[in-house]
C-alpha positions in Angstrom: -7.5 -1.3 -7.6 -4.9 -0.9 -5.2 -0.6 -2.0 -4.8 0.4 -4.7 -2.2 3.9 -4.9 -1.6 5.6 -7.7 -0.2 8.9 -7.2 1.7 12.1 -9.5 3.0 10.9 -13.2 4.5 6.9 -12.3 2.5 8.2 -11.7 -1.0 10.0 -15.4 -0.6 6.7 -17.2 1.1 4.2 -15.2 -1.7 6.8 -15.6 -4.6 6.4 -12.2 -6.0 7.5 -8.6 -4.5 4.4 -6.6 -5.5 1.0 -7.1 -7.2 -2.1 -5.5 -8.0 -5.1 -6.1 -6.0 -8.9 -5.4 -6.8 -10.4 -5.3 -3.3 -14.0 -4.5 -1.8 -11.6 -4.8 1.9 -12.3 -1.9 4.2 -9.2 -2.6 6.8 -5.7 -4.0 6.4 -7.3 -7.1 8.3 -10.3 -7.4 5.7 -7.0 -7.4 3.1 -5.5 -10.2 5.1 -8.5 -12.3 4.8 -8.8 -12.2 1.3 -5.4 -12.7 0.2 -5.2 -15.9 2.8 -8.3 -17.3 1.1 -6.1 -17.5 -2.5 -3.5 -20.1 -1.8 -1.2 -21.7 0.8 1.5 -19.8 0.2 0.0 -16.4 0.9 -1.9 -18.1 4.5 1.5 -19.3 5.1 2.8 -16.2 4.9 0.2 -14.6 6.8 -0.6 -16.7 9.6 1.3 -14.7 12.1 0.2 -11.5 12.1 2.2 -10.4 14.9 5.2 -11.3 13.1 4.4 -8.6 10.3 4.2 -4.7 10.0 1.9 -3.0 7.7 2.5 0.6 6.2 -0.7 2.1 3.7 0.6 4.7 1.3 3.7 4.3 2.8 2.9 5.3 6.2 3.3 2.5 9.4 -0.4 1.4 10.2 -2.3 -0.8 12.2 -4.6 -4.1 11.0 -7.4 -2.7 11.8 -6.6 1.1 10.0 -9.2 1.7 6.8 -8.2 1.3 3.6 -10.3 4.2 2.1 -8.4 5.5 -0.3 -5.5 4.0 -0.1 -3.3 3.0 -3.3 -0.8 1.2 -1.9 -0.1 -1.4 1.0 3.3 -2.8 2.1 3.9 -5.8 4.3 7.0 -6.4 5.7 8.8 -7.8 9.2 9.6 -5.4 11.8 12.5 -3.5 11.3 15.6 -4.8 13.3 18.2 -2.9 15.4 21.4 -3.0 14.5 
């Protein structure tokens, strides 16, 4: 089991700020594929991965990063300067 957190427009599209997911995914990309297969709202949120960033246990990561031992995965749009 791991916590999956959604921020900004990702949260708006999916409709929840976080959820606990039971997964066999080995990488972030595998997890994304599992989530995309759930419902249309997940497919919409994860349609363009280049518009997303991911953090594993609060460390900025890549989509090919392994999930072994991870307790939390967060998805959010790139931070904009200002």
